[in-house]
PAZAPA-4460 file (N, C-alpha, C; in steps of 0.05 Angstrom, whole numbers, plus 32768, in hexadecimal, padded with zeros to 4 digits):
% residues 179
    n_x    n_y    n_z   ca_x   ca_y   ca_z    c_x    c_y    c_z   seq   type   mol
   8011   7FE9   8000   8000   8000   8000   8012   8019   8000     1      M     A
   800D   802A   7FED   801C   8043   7FEB   800E   8059   7FFB     2      D     A
   801C   8064   800F   8010   8078   8020   8018   8094   8015     3      V     A
   8004   80A4   8010   8008   80BF   8006   8011   80D2   801C     4      Q     A
   8022   80E5   8015   802A   80F9   802A   8012   8107   8035     5      P     A
   8013   810D   804F   7FFE   811C   805C   8005   813A   805B     6      T     A
   7FF1   814A   8062   7FF7   8167   8064   7FFA   816F   8081     7      N     A
   8004   815C   8091   8008   8161   80AE   8026   8160   80B5     8      I     A
   802D   8172   80C6   8048   8173   80D0   8046   8174   80EF     9      R     A
   8056   8164   80FC   8056   8164   811A   8071   816B   8124    10      I     A
   8072   817E   8137   808A   8184   8146   8086   8175   8161    11      I     A
   8097   8161   8165   8094   814F   817C   80A9   8157   8191    12      W     A
   80A0   815F   81A8   80B3   8168   81BD   80B3   8153   81D3    13      I     A
   80CB   8147   81D7   80CD   8131   81EA   80E1   8138   8201    14      A     A
   80DB   812E   8219   80EC   8134   8230   8104   8121   8231    15      P     A
   8105   810D   8220   811C   80FA   8220   8121   80F3   8203    16      R     A
   8138   80E8   81FE   813F   80DF   81E3   8130   80C5   81DF    17      F     A
   8122   80C2   81C8   8111   80AA   81C4   8120   8090   81C2    18      P     A
   8139   8091   81B9   8149   8079   81B8   815A   8078   81D1    19      L     A
   815E   8061   81DC   816D   805E   81F4   8164   8047   8204    20      G     A
   816A   8046   821E   8161   8030   822E   8143   802F   822D    21      L     A
   8138   8018   8226   811B   8018   8222   810B   801B   823C    22      P     A
   80F6   802B   823A   80E2   802D   824F   80C8   8031   8242    23      D     A
   80B2   8032   8251   8098   8035   8246   8094   804E   8236    24      G     A
   809E   8065   8241   809A   807E   8233   80A9   807F   8218    25      A     A
   80C2   8075   8218   80D1   8075   81FF   80C4   8062   81EB    26      R     A
   80BB   804B   81F4   80AE   8039   81E2   8096   8045   81D5    27      H     A
   8085   8052   81E5   806D   805F   81DB   8074   8075   81C7    28      A     A
   8087   8086   81CE   808F   809C   81BD   8099   8091   81A2    29      T     A
   80AB   807E   81A3   80B6   8072   818A   80A0   8066   8179    30      C     A
   808E   8057   8186   8079   804A   8177   8066   805F   816A    31      T     A
   805E   8073   8179   804D   8088   816D   805B   8097   8156    32      L     A
   8073   809F   815A   8081   80AE   8145   8085   809C   812D    33      I     A
   808D   8083   8131   8092   8071   811B   8079   806D   810A    34      H     A
   8062   8069   8118   8049   8064   8109   8041   807E   80FA    35      H     A
   8045   8095   8106   803E   80AE   80F8   804F   80B2   80DF    36      L     A
   8069   80AD   80E2   807B   80B1   80CB   8075   809C   80B5    37      T     A
   806C   8084   80BD   8063   8071   80A8   804B   807B   8099    38      E     A
   803B   808C   80A6   8024   8098   8098   802B   80B2   8089    39      L     A
   8045   80B6   8088   8051   80CD   8079   804B   80E8   8086    40      R     A
   8048   80E8   80A0   8046   8101   80AF   8063   810A   80B4    41      V     A
   8068   8123   80AE   8083   812E   80B3   8085   8135   80D1    42      R     A
   809A   812B   80DD   809F   812F   80FA   80BA   813B   80FE    43      I     A
   80BB   8152   810C   80D3   815E   8116   80D4   815A   8134    44      D     A
   80EA   814F   813D   80ED   8147   8159   8100   815A   8168    45      L     A
   80F7   8163   817F   8108   8173   8191   8108   8164   81AB    46      I     A
   8121   815D   81B4   8124   814E   81CD   8132   815F   81E2    47      C     A
   8126   8161   81F9   8131   816F   8210   813B   815A   8223    48      L     A
   8154   8152   8220   815D   813A   822E   8171   8141   8245    49      I     A
   8173   812F   8259   8187   8134   826E   81A3   8134   8262    50      P     A
   81B4   8144   826F   81D0   8147   8265   81DF   812C   8265    51      S     A
   81D6   8119   8275   81E4   8100   8277   81DA   80EB   8262    52      T     A
   81C5   80F2   8254   81B9   80E0   8241   81C7   80E2   8225    53      E     A
   81CC   80CB   8219   81D8   80C9   81FF   81C3   80CE   81E9    54      Q     A
   81CC   80DA   81D3   81B9   80DF   81BD   81C8   80DD   81A3    55      S     A
   81BA   80D4   818E   81C5   80D2   8174   81AE   80DA   8160    56      D     A
   81AF   80F3   8158   819A   80FF   8147   8197   80EF   812D    57      E     A
   81AE   80E7   8122   81AC   80D7   8108   819F   80BC   810C    58      N     A
   81A4   80AF   8123   8197   8096   8128   8179   8098   812B    59      A     A
   8170   80AD   8139   8153   80B1   813C   8146   80B8   8121    60      V     A
   8154   80C8   8111   8149   80CF   80F7   8146   80B6   80E6    61      K     A
   815A   80A4   80E7   8159   808C   80D7   8144   8078   80E2    62      K     A
   8144   8073   80FC   8133   805F   8108   8115   8067   8108    63      Q     A
   8110   8081   810D   80F4   808A   810F   80EB   8099   80F6    64      L     A
   80FD   809F   80E4   80F7   80AD   80CB   80EC   80C9   80D0    65      N     A
   80F7   80D7   80E5   80EF   80F2   80EA   80FE   8105   80D7    66      V     A
   80F3   811C   80D1   80FF   812E   80BE   8117   813C   80CB    67      S     A
   8115   8143   80E4   812B   8150   80F2   812A   8148   810F    68      S     A
   8141   814B   811C   8144   8145   8139   8157   8159   8145    69      C     A
   814F   8168   8159   8161   8179   8167   8160   8171   8185    70      S     A
   8177   8172   8191   817A   816A   81AD   8184   8181   81BE    71      V     A
   8177   8185   81D4   817F   819A   81E8   8184   818B   8201    72      I     A
   819D   818E   820B   81A5   8180   8224   819E   8192   823C    73      H     A
   818D   8187   824E   8186   8196   8266   8198   818C   827D    74      R     A
   819D   819E   828F   81AE   8198   82A6   81A2   8184   82B9    75      S     A
   81B3   8174   82C6   81A9   8162   82DB   81B3   816C   82F6    76      S     A
   81BB   8185   82F7   81C6   8191   830F   81B2   8192   8326    77      S     A
   81BB   818C   833D   81A9   818D   8355   81A3   81AA   835C    78      M     A
   81B2   81BD   8353   81AC   81D9   8359   8191   81E1   834D    79      F     A
   818A   81D4   8337   8170   81DA   832B   8159   81CF   833C    80      L     A
   8160   81BE   834F   814C   81B1   8360   8147   81C1   837A    81      R     A
   8155   81D7   837D   8151   81E7   8395   8134   81F1   8397    82      L     A
   812A   81F6   83AF   810E   81FE   83B2   8107   8217   83A1    83      P     A
   80F0   8215   8395   80E5   822A   8384   80C7   822A   8389    84      S     A
   80BC   8241   838C   809F   8242   8391   808F   8240   8377    85      L     A
   809B   8248   8361   808B   8249   8348   808F   8232   8335    86      S     A
   80A4   8222   8338   80A9   820C   8325   80AB   81F2   8334    87      T     A
   809A   81DE   832D   809C   81C4   833A   80B8   81B8   8336    88      P     A
   80BF   81A8   834A   80DA   819B   834B   80E1   818D   8331    89      F     A
   80CF   817D   8326   80D4   816D   830E   80D5   817D   82F4    90      T     A
   80CD   8196   82F5   80CC   81A7   82DD   80E4   81BA   82DB    91      F     A
   80F3   81BD   82F0   8108   81D2   82F2   811D   81D0   82DD    92      R     A
   8126   81B7   82D6   813B   81B4   82C2   8130   81BE   82A6    93      A     A
   8117   81BB   82A1   810B   81C4   8287   8106   81E2   8287    94      F     A
   8103   81EE   829F   80FD   820B   82A1   8116   821C   82A5    95      A     A
   812E   8210   82A7   8146   821F   82AA   8149   8232   8293    96      A     A
   8153   824B   8298   8154   825F   8283   8163   8256   8269    97      P     A
   817A   8248   826D   8189   823F   8255   817A   822B   8245    98      G     A
   816C   8219   8252   815D   8204   8244   8145   8211   8237    99      I     A
   8138   8223   8245   8120   8231   823A   8128   8241   8221   100      R     A
   813F   824E   8222   8148   825E   820A   814E   824C   81F3   101      G     A
   815D   8236   81F8   8164   8223   81E3   814C   8216   81D7   102      A     A
   8139   820F   81E8   8120   8202   81DE   8110   8215   81CD   103      F     A
   810C   822D   81D6   80FD   8241   81C7   810A   8246   81AC   104      K     A
   8125   8248   81AB   8133   824D   8192   812F   8235   817F   105      K     A
   8133   821D   8189   8130   8205   8179   8113   8203   816E   106      S     A
   8100   8207   817F   80E4   8206   8177   80DE   821C   8162   107      L     A
   80E8   8233   8166   80E4   8249   8153   80F0   8242   8138   108      S     A
   8108   8237   8138   8115   822F   811F   8105   821A   8110   109      N     A
   80FA   8207   811E   80EA   81F2   8111   80D0   81FE   8107   110      V     A
   80C4   820F   8116   80AB   821C   810D   80B0   822D   80F4   111      L     A
   80C6   823B   80F3   80CD   824C   80DC   80D1   823C   80C3   112      K     A
   80DA   8223   80C6   80DF   8212   80AF   80C5   8204   80A5   113      S     A
   80AF   820B   80B1   8095   81FE   80AA   808D   8204   808D   114      A     A
   8083   81F0   8080   8077   81F3   8065   805B   81FE   806A   115      N     A
   8054   8215   805E   8039   8220   8062   8022   820E   8058   116      P     A
   8029   81FA   8048   8014   81E8   803E   800F   81D1   8051   117      N     A
   801E   81D0   8067   801A   81BB   807B   800D   81C6   8094   118      L     A
   7FFC   81B7   80A0   7FF1   81BE   80BA   8004   81B4   80CF   119      S     A
   800E   81C7   80DF   8022   81C1   80F3   8016   81BE   810F   120      T     A
   801A   81A7   811B   8011   81A2   8136   802A   819E   8148   121      F     A
   8027   81A5   8161   803D   81A1   8174   8034   818E   8189   122      I     A
   8044   8179   818D   803E   8164   81A1   8052   8167   81B8   123      V     A
   8047   816B   81D0   8058   816B   81E8   8055   814F   81F4   124      F     A
   806B   8140   81F2   806C   8125   81FC   8070   8124   821A   125      D     A
   805B   8128   8229   805D   812A   8246   805B   8147   824E   126      G     A
   8057   814B   8267   8052   8166   8272   806C   8177   8276   127      L     A
   8082   816A   827C   809A   8179   8283   80A4   818D   826D   128      H     A
   80A4   8186   8254   80AE   8199   8240   809F   81B3   823F   129      P     A
   8086   81B4   8248   8077   81CD   8249   8086   81E2   825A   130      F     A
   8095   81D9   826E   80A3   81EC   827F   80B8   81FC   826F   131      A     A
   80C1   81F1   8258   80D4   81FF   8247   80C8   8217   8239   132      G     A
   80AE   8219   8238   80A1   822F   822B   80A1   8248   823C   133      L     A
   809E   8245   8256   809C   825B   8268   807F   8266   8269   134      G     A
   807B   8279   827B   8060   8284   827D   8058   8293   8264   135      E     A
   8041   828D   825B   8036   829B   8243   8040   828E   8229   136      G     A
   8053   827C   822A   805E   8271   8212   804B   8260   8202   137      G     A
   8038   8253   8211   8025   8242   8203   8011   8253   81F3   138      L     A
   8009   826A   81FD   7FF7   827C   81EE   8004   8285   81D5   139      R     A
   801D   828D   81D6   802B   8297   81BE   8030   8280   81AA   140      G     A
   8034   8268   81B4   8039   8252   81A3   8020   8249   8194   141      L     A
   8009   824B   81A1   7FF0   8242   8195   7FE9   8251   817B   142      S     A
   7FF3   826A   8179   7FED   8279   8160   8000   8272   8149   143      G     A
   8014   8262   814F   8028   825B   813A   8025   823F   812E   144      Q     A
   800F   8231   8137   800B   8216   812D   7FEE   8210   812B   145      C     A
   7FE7   81F9   8120   7FCB   81F1   811D   7FC0   81E5   8136   146      S     A
   7FD1   81DC   8149   7FC7   81D1   8162   7FDE   81C7   8173   147      G     A
   7FD8   81C5   818D   7FEC   81BB   81A0   7FE0   81A3   81AE   148      I     A
   7FEF   818E   81AF   7FE6   8174   81BA   7FF7   816E   81D2   149      V     A
   7FEA   8167   81E8   7FF8   815D   8200   7FF4   813F   8202   150      Y     A
   800A   8131   8200   8009   8113   8202   8010   810D   821F   151      R     A
   7FFB   8106   822E   7FFE   8100   824B   800C   80E5   824F   152      A     A
   801D   80E5   8262   802A   80CC   826B   801C   80C3   8284   153      H     A
   802B   80B9   8297   8020   80B1   82B0   8015   80C9   82BF   154      N     A
   8004   80C4   82D2   7FF7   80DA   82E1   8002   80DA   82FD   155      V     A
   801D   80DD   8300   8029   80DD   831A   801F   80F3   832C   156      E     A
   8016   8109   8321   800D   811F   8331   7FF8   8116   8345   157      T     A
   7FE6   8105   833D   7FD1   80FB   834F   7FDE   80EC   8366   158      V     A
   7FF3   80DC   8361   8000   80CE   8376   800F   80E0   8389   159      F     A
   801C   80F5   837E   802A   8108   838F   8016   8117   83A1   160      W     A
   7FFF   811F   8395   7FEB   812D   83A5   7FE1   811B   83BC   161      E     A
   7FDD   8101   83B6   7FD4   80EF   83CB   7FE9   80EC   83E1   162      Q     A
   8003   80EB   83D9   8019   80EA   83ED   8019   8103   83FE   163      C     A
   8015   811A   83F1   8015   8133   8400   7FFE   8133   8414   164      E     A
   7FE7   812B   840C   7FD0   812B   841E   7FD3   8118   8436   165      E     A
   7FE0   8101   8431   7FE2   80ED   8446   7FFC   80EF   8457   166      S     A
   800D   8102   8450   8026   8105   845F   8021   8110   847B   167      S     A
   802F   8105   848E   802B   810D   84AA   803C   8124   84B2   168      Q     A
   8052   8129   84A4   8064   813F   84AC   8064   8156   8497   169      T     A
   8068   816E   84A1   8068   8185   848F   807D   8183   8479   170      P     A
   8095   8178   8480   80AA   8176   846C   80A1   8165   8455   171      W     A
   8096   814E   845A   808D   813C   8444   8076   8149   8434   172      F     A
   8064   8157   8442   804E   8165   8433   805B   817A   8420   173      R     A
   806E   8189   842A   807C   819C   8419   808A   818E   8402   174      W     A
   8098   8179   8407   80A7   816B   83F3   8094   8161   83DD   175      F     A
   807E   8154   83E4   806C   814A   83CF   805D   8160   83C1   176      F     A
   805A   8177   83CD   804D   818D   83BF   8060   819A   83AB   177      S     A
   807B   8197   83B0   808F   81A4   839F   8097   8192   8388   178      A     A
   808E   8179   8388   8096   8166   8372   8086   816C   835B   179      V     A
***
């Protein structure tokens, strides 16, 4: 069966490199991207990965057939984990100013290269990459594409909230509220 090219383009933003030690999230991401590219959907991949994680942009382009792949290494420094009232603990590495700037620049470059004949959608693979946009970034982004899709992963927030509610000590309640 010959599949005709679609008029859809997806900018896929992932918090990890899709190739690597297999886990459920990586498997799901690879499977979804692979099936979409088989349907001739153009996919540009932006990965916001830990600085300790290995990446090979050419390998992912070959294995998943994505049009482009850019990698932004985020810090794994514990200094990013210091208390903050406005940014949850698990989001801080994505919200760091250097990562935020690099992410916005990469996303802007990919959006500028868009073919006006294609409908461009942006997929946020999990909640964490949203922190790279900063406040108000989502509103500005929605005017530059045909739609924004949030691909939910596990719902750990519910578990953290339950832990916060059932904690007996103020320190643990604070810890679970900051996660």
